C-alpha positions in Angstrom: 121.4 -117.6 -2.7 117.8 -116.4 -2.7 116.4 -114.2 0.0 114.0 -117.0 1.1 116.9 -119.5 1.3 118.9 -117.0 3.5 115.9 -116.5 5.8 115.5 -120.3 6.2 119.1 -120.7 7.1 119.0 -117.8 9.5 115.9 -119.2 11.2 117.4 -122.7 11.5 120.6 -121.2 13.0 118.6 -119.2 15.5 116.6 -122.2 16.5 119.7 -124.4 16.8 121.3 -122.0 19.2 118.1 -122.0 21.4 117.9 -125.8 21.2 121.5 -126.3 22.3 120.9 -123.9 25.2 117.9 -125.9 26.4 119.7 -129.2 25.9 122.5 -128.1 28.1 120.0 -127.1 30.8 118.6 -130.7 30.9 117.5 -131.9 34.3 120.2 -133.5 36.4 119.4 -136.8 38.1 121.1 -136.6 41.5 120.1 -140.1 42.5 121.5 -141.7 39.4 118.3 -143.8 39.2 117.0 -144.7 35.7 114.2 -142.7 34.2 111.1 -144.8 33.3 111.6 -146.8 30.1 110.5 -145.4 26.7 111.5 -145.1 23.1 115.1 -144.2 22.5 115.5 -140.4 22.1 117.5 -138.8 19.3 120.4 -136.5 20.1 119.4 -133.0 21.2 115.8 -133.2 20.0 114.9 -136.2 22.0 111.7 -137.9 21.0 110.2 -134.8 19.5 109.6 -136.2 16.0 108.5 -139.6 17.4 105.4 -138.2 18.9 102.7 -138.0 16.3 100.9 -134.8 15.6 97.5 -136.5 15.6 95.9 -138.9 18.1 99.1 -139.2 20.3 97.1 -141.2 22.9 97.0 -144.2 20.5 100.8 -144.1 20.1 101.3 -143.8 23.9 99.0 -146.8 24.4 101.0 -148.8 21.9 104.2 -147.8 23.5 102.8 -148.9 26.9 102.5 -152.4 25.6 106.2 -152.3 24.8 107.7 -150.3 27.7 105.2 -150.6 30.5 102.5 -148.5 32.3 104.9 -145.6 33.1 107.2 -144.2 30.4 109.6 -141.3 29.9 110.2 -139.3 26.7 112.1 -136.1 26.2 111.0 -133.2 23.9 114.2 -131.2 23.6 114.6 -130.1 27.3 111.1 -131.1 28.5 110.9 -134.4 30.4 107.5 -136.0 29.9 106.2 -138.9 32.0 103.3 -140.8 30.4 101.1 -142.9 32.7 98.9 -145.6 31.1 97.6 -147.2 34.3 94.8 -146.0 36.6 96.6 -147.6 39.6 99.8 -145.6 38.9 97.7 -142.5 38.4 96.2 -143.0 41.8 99.6 -143.6 43.4 101.1 -140.4 42.0 98.4 -137.9 41.1 96.1 -138.8 44.0 98.2 -140.1 46.9 101.1 -137.7 46.1 99.0 -134.8 45.0 101.3 -132.4 47.0 103.9 -133.0 44.3 101.8 -133.7 41.1 99.1 -131.0 41.2 100.8 -128.2 39.2 100.6 -127.6 35.4 103.3 -127.2 32.8 104.1 -123.6 31.6 101.7 -123.8 28.6 103.5 -121.0 26.9 101.4 -121.2 23.7 98.1 -121.2 25.6 99.2 -118.2 27.6 100.2 -116.3 24.4 96.7 -117.2 23.1 95.1 -115.5 26.1 94.3 -118.6 28.1 96.3 -117.5 31.2 92.9 -116.5 32.7 91.8 -120.2 32.7 92.3 -121.7 36.1 92.4 -125.2 34.7 95.8 -124.3 33.1 97.1 -122.3 36.1 100.1 -123.6 38.1 99.3 -124.9 41.6 99.3 -122.1 44.1 97.3 -119.4 45.9 95.8 -117.9 42.8 94.6 -121.2 41.5 93.1 -122.1 44.9 91.2 -118.8 45.0 89.6 -119.4 41.6 88.9 -123.0 42.4 87.2 -122.1 45.7 84.9 -119.5 44.0 84.0 -122.0 41.3 83.3 -124.7 43.9 80.9 -122.4 45.8 78.4 -122.5 42.9 79.1 -125.9 41.2 79.7 -128.2 44.2 77.6 -131.4 44.2 75.0 -130.2 46.7 74.4 -127.1 44.7 73.9 -128.8 41.3 70.1 -129.1 41.9 69.9 -125.2 41.8 70.7 -125.3 38.1 68.6 -128.4 37.3 65.4 -126.4 36.1 67.5 -124.7 33.5 69.1 -127.9 32.3 65.7 -129.7 32.3 64.1 -127.0 30.2 66.9 -126.8 27.7 66.8 -130.6 27.3 63.1 -130.4 26.4 64.0 -127.8 23.8 66.6 -130.2 22.4 63.8 -132.9 22.0 61.7 -130.4 20.1 64.5 -129.7 17.7 65.2 -133.4 17.2 61.5 -133.9 16.4 61.5 -131.2 13.8 64.8 -131.6 12.1 66.5 -134.9 13.3 69.1 -134.8 10.5 70.7 -131.8 12.3 71.1 -133.6 15.6 74.7 -132.6 16.0 73.8 -129.0 15.6 71.0 -129.4 18.1 73.4 -131.0 20.7 75.7 -128.0 20.2 72.9 -125.6 20.7 71.7 -127.4 23.8 75.1 -127.2 25.5 75.6 -123.6 24.5 72.1 -122.5 25.6 72.4 -124.4 28.9 75.8 -123.0 29.8 75.0 -119.4 28.7 71.8 -119.2 30.7 73.4 -120.9 33.8 76.6 -118.8 33.7 75.3 -115.4 32.4 71.5 -115.4 32.4 71.9 -115.0 28.6 69.5 -116.6 26.1 71.3 -117.4 22.9 69.8 -116.9 19.5 67.9 -119.8 17.9 70.6 -120.1 15.2 74.0 -118.7 14.5 74.5 -116.9 17.8 77.6 -114.8 17.4 78.9 -115.4 20.9 78.6 -119.1 20.5 80.6 -119.1 17.3 83.3 -117.1 19.0 83.6 -119.6 21.9 83.6 -122.6 19.5 86.5 -121.1 17.5 88.5 -120.2 20.6 87.8 -123.6 22.2 89.0 -125.5 19.0 92.1 -123.4 18.8 92.8 -124.1 22.5 92.2 -127.8 22.0 94.6 -128.0 19.1 97.4 -126.3 21.0 97.6 -127.9 24.5 99.4 -131.3 24.1 103.1 -131.6 25.0 105.0 -130.6 21.8 101.8 -129.5 20.0 103.2 -126.0 19.6 106.9 -125.2 19.1 106.6 -122.5 21.7 106.0 -125.1 24.5 109.3 -126.8 23.9 111.3 -123.8 22.8 109.8 -120.8 24.8 112.5 -118.5 23.6 111.1 -118.8 20.1 108.6 -116.0 21.0 111.5 -113.6 20.9 112.3 -114.3 17.3 110.9 -111.9 14.6 107.4 -112.8 13.3 108.7 -112.7 9.7 111.0 -115.7 10.1 109.8 -119.0 8.7 108.1 -121.1 11.4 106.8 -118.1 13.4 103.3 -118.4 12.1 102.2 -119.4 15.6 102.4 -115.7 16.5 99.6 -114.7 14.2 97.6 -117.8 15.2 98.0 -116.8 18.9 96.9 -113.3 18.2 93.7 -114.4 16.5 92.9 -116.6 19.4 93.8 -113.9 21.9 91.2 -111.6 20.3 88.5 -114.3 20.4 89.3 -115.2 24.0 89.1 -111.5 25.1 85.7 -111.1 23.5 84.6 -114.5 24.9 85.2 -113.2 28.4 84.2 -109.6 28.2 81.0 -109.5 26.2 78.7 -111.8 28.2 80.2 -110.7 31.5 79.5 -107.1 30.7 76.0 -108.0 29.6 75.3 -109.8 33.0 76.9 -107.1 35.1 74.9 -104.4 33.3 71.7 -106.2 34.0 72.7 -106.7 37.6 73.4 -103.0 38.1 70.0 -102.1 36.6 68.3 -104.8 38.7 67.1 -106.7 35.6 68.0 -109.9 34.0 68.2 -113.5 35.4 70.0 -114.8 38.4 73.0 -116.9 37.3 76.4 -118.1 38.4 78.0 -114.7 37.6 75.4 -112.7 39.6 75.8 -115.2 42.5 79.5 -114.8 42.7 79.5 -111.0 42.3 76.7 -110.8 45.0 78.4 -113.1 47.5 81.8 -111.5 47.3 81.0 -107.8 46.7 81.6 -106.8 50.3 84.9 -108.7 50.7 87.0 -108.1 47.6 88.2 -105.2 45.5 85.7 -104.9 42.7 88.3 -104.9 39.9 90.0 -108.0 41.3 86.6 -109.7 41.8 85.4 -108.8 38.3 88.6 -110.3 36.8 88.2 -113.5 38.8 84.5 -114.0 38.1 85.0 -113.1 34.4 87.7 -115.7 34.2 85.7 -118.4 36.1 82.7 -118.0 33.9 84.8 -118.0 30.8 86.6 -121.1 31.9 83.4 -122.9 32.8 81.8 -122.3 29.4 85.0 -123.1 27.6 85.5 -126.4 29.4 81.9 -127.4 29.9 80.1 -126.9 26.6 82.6 -128.8 24.4 83.0 -131.8 26.7 79.2 -132.1 27.1 78.8 -132.0 23.3 81.4 -134.7 22.9 79.7 -137.1 25.3 76.2 -136.6 23.9 77.4 -137.0 20.3 79.1 -140.2 21.4 75.8 -141.4 22.9 74.1 -141.1 19.5 77.0 -142.9 17.8 76.9 -145.7 20.4 73.2 -146.3 20.0 73.6 -146.8 16.2 76.2 -149.6 16.9 74.7 -151.2 20.1 70.9 -151.4 19.7 70.6 -153.9 22.5 71.9 -151.4 25.0 69.4 -148.8 23.7 66.5 -151.3 24.0 67.4 -152.3 27.6 67.6 -148.6 28.7 64.2 -147.9 27.0 62.6 -150.9 28.7 63.8 -149.6 32.1 62.5 -146.1 31.4 59.1 -147.4 30.3 58.8 -149.6 33.4 59.9 -146.9 35.9 58.7 -143.6 34.3 55.9 -144.8 32.1 54.5 -143.2 28.9 52.8 -140.2 30.3 55.8 -138.0 31.2 59.5 -137.4 30.6 62.2 -138.6 32.9 63.2 -136.1 35.7 66.2 -135.9 37.9 64.2 -137.4 40.7 64.0 -140.7 38.6 67.8 -141.1 38.4 68.1 -143.4 41.4 65.4 -145.7 40.0 67.1 -146.0 36.5 70.4 -147.8 37.2 70.8 -149.1 33.7 70.4 -145.6 32.2 73.0 -144.4 34.7 75.4 -147.2 33.8 74.9 -146.4 30.1 76.0 -142.8 30.8 79.0 -144.0 32.7 79.9 -146.3 29.8 79.7 -143.3 27.4 82.3 -141.6 29.5 84.5 -144.7 29.5 84.1 -146.0 26.0 85.2 -142.8 24.2 86.6 -140.3 26.8 86.2 -136.7 25.6 89.6 -135.8 26.9 91.8 -138.8 26.0 94.9 -137.3 27.5 93.3 -135.1 30.1 95.2 -131.9 30.9 98.9 -132.5 31.7 100.1 -132.1 35.3 103.6 -131.1 36.4 105.8 -132.0 39.3 106.9 -129.4 41.8 109.6 -131.7 43.3 111.7 -134.5 42.1 110.3 -137.9 43.0 110.9 -141.7 42.7 108.5 -144.4 41.8 109.1 -148.1 41.5 112.8 -147.5 41.3 112.5 -144.8 38.6 113.5 -141.2 38.8 110.9 -138.5 38.0 112.5 -135.0 37.8 111.1 -131.7 39.2 109.2 -129.8 36.5 108.4 -132.9 34.5 105.2 -132.9 32.4 102.9 -135.7 33.6 100.6 -137.0 30.9 97.6 -139.0 32.1 96.6 -141.3 29.2 92.9 -141.7 29.9 92.4 -143.6 26.7 94.8 -146.3 27.7 93.2 -146.6 31.2 89.7 -146.9 29.7 90.9 -149.6 27.3 92.8 -151.6 30.0 91.8 -155.2 29.7 93.0 -155.8 33.3 90.3 -153.4 34.5 87.6 -153.7 31.8 86.7 -156.9 30.1 86.4 -156.5 26.3 87.1 -152.7 26.7 86.6 -151.9 23.1 82.9 -153.0 23.4 80.1 -150.8 24.7 78.8 -152.7 27.7 76.8 -150.7 30.3 76.4 -153.9 32.3 80.0 -153.6 33.5 78.9 -150.9 35.9 76.0 -153.0 37.4 76.0 -155.4 40.3 74.5 -158.9 39.9 71.2 -157.6 41.2 71.2 -154.8 38.5 72.0 -152.0 41.0 74.6 -149.5 40.1 78.2 -150.3 41.2 78.9 -147.0 43.0 82.6 -147.5 43.4 83.0 -148.1 39.6 82.4 -144.7 38.3 85.0 -143.8 35.6 86.3 -140.8 37.5 89.4 -140.7 35.2 87.1 -139.2 32.5 87.3 -136.0 34.6 90.9 -136.1 35.6 92.2 -136.9 39.1 93.8 -135.6 42.3 93.4 -132.0 43.2 93.0 -131.0 39.6 89.9 -133.2 39.0 87.3 -131.3 37.0 85.2 -129.2 39.5 82.3 -129.0 37.1 81.8 -132.8 36.7 78.5 -132.8 38.7 77.0 -130.2 36.4 78.3 -132.1 33.3 77.0 -135.4 34.7 73.5 -133.9 35.2 73.4 -132.4 31.7 74.5 -135.7 30.1 72.1 -137.8 32.1 68.9 -135.7 31.5 69.5 -135.5 27.8 70.3 -139.2 27.4 67.4 -140.4 29.5 64.9 -138.1 27.7 66.1 -138.9 24.2 65.9 -142.7 25.0 62.4 -142.1 26.3 61.1 -140.4 23.2 63.2 -141.6 20.2 64.6 -144.7 18.5 68.1 -144.2 17.2 69.5 -146.4 14.4 72.2 -146.5 11.7 71.2 -145.0 8.4 71.8 -147.0 5.2 73.6 -144.1 3.6 76.2 -143.9 6.5 79.5 -145.3 5.2 80.6 -148.6 6.8 83.5 -148.6 9.3 84.3 -146.7 12.4 83.3 -143.1 12.6 86.6 -141.1 13.2 86.9 -138.7 16.1 88.3 -135.2 16.0 91.8 -134.6 17.4 93.0 -132.3 20.2 92.5 -131.9 23.9 88.7 -132.4 23.6 87.4 -134.8 21.0 84.0 -135.7 19.6 82.8 -137.8 16.6 83.2 -136.3 13.2 79.8 -135.7 11.5 77.9 -138.9 10.8 74.4 -139.8 9.9 71.8 -141.7 11.9 68.1 -142.2 12.0 66.2 -140.5 14.8 62.4 -141.3 14.8 59.7 -140.9 17.5 59.1 -144.1 19.4 55.3 -143.7 19.1 52.5 -141.3 18.1 52.3 -139.8 21.6 55.8 -138.4 21.6 54.8 -135.0 20.1 52.3 -134.5 22.8 54.8 -135.5 25.5 57.5 -133.1 24.2 55.4 -130.1 23.2 
């Protein structure tokens, strides 16, 4: 027998021992009620190999048509409850948020350095402290404080689109990074190839690829981290270490830059300086530094990528639905006129543009599976048993494609969010795009503002259409926790000869 063969057998034997251990520890159902229906599990491993590695939300949606809106699968010892319905999500994650507000262990993300990220923290006092500090600066009534920065960065995006429209996806990425970095750290990124932005992009992509139930072997077999790194299948350790280094630098470098400026009484006021200034007299400085560093890192990590996904989807939708683009432009021309760009003050007078932004969030949700919740107590629902410690997957994609809620859900129709008198349907906002319950995204107001100002201003100044050299068929999306369209081509041309004067 070769050395490699012996190592493979040794690794398999070690993993089998661990799997059997976790299988014996499977949750006991004291009420003898059935679990929600789902695909039949295999012995020991459960449904582990039935969950696809890519685009699992599509499989979960298809399973929902067979098994119902609430399903149960098992990944070795991990019970996973999949919810495909907004009404059940509301019943459990909203109305019973005292049970459904925690998070799974996320062993792989923690090994990668993401234990600082309060979006992944279990429910408890530490999470509440981080959330409270974040809310102080990003609550709805404080969003206007950051609007001048977002407004200026959106104008810079228009200039970039005017000069090099073919690089529109790069320009959207630059806008999101520049807006977040100035808002969070008072840091102006380089015009091109900013080193810090590259670090965050890499760390975010690695995070996105490792956060689904079963996406990493460590999340279903936590004991695997104790096995030697040289064993086959232990490559995740090197992957985690690379990400850990990136995440550490992602937090430290901009925070140190901002704090240094703050101590020397220079630089720009930003979220980091606000939090440090507000709390300096109340908390131990080391503890405060750690929290503010983590909050700022989490805000950038979560906010930039999701904003990019939504705006890229806007460009894609306009190439496929020119009538929606035309209606939005007619509304802007009528309300704003040709002599200036849309401002936040115009938002209430542009209901179709707002409905278009809402439809962007619904039509292609940037987090199609949201971030998994976890139960802190056993529960029952509709005669089914839901065990303590179960992972709760909110299938946002299925909810946004639910024909019972949205007529012709696969089509892009902003009108679905308008009343008969063309006013906005306030209660129809697709909140599920940002999660739900106590873990709803606390930065949604800031994200909403960035998406709206960019979309309204691009519509006011450019015509977007499909290019003839763009291949036919649907543009595929990336995979992971946060998704966006893969690179595609579109034509972006000024609407008239006055656009250059308006932008510059």
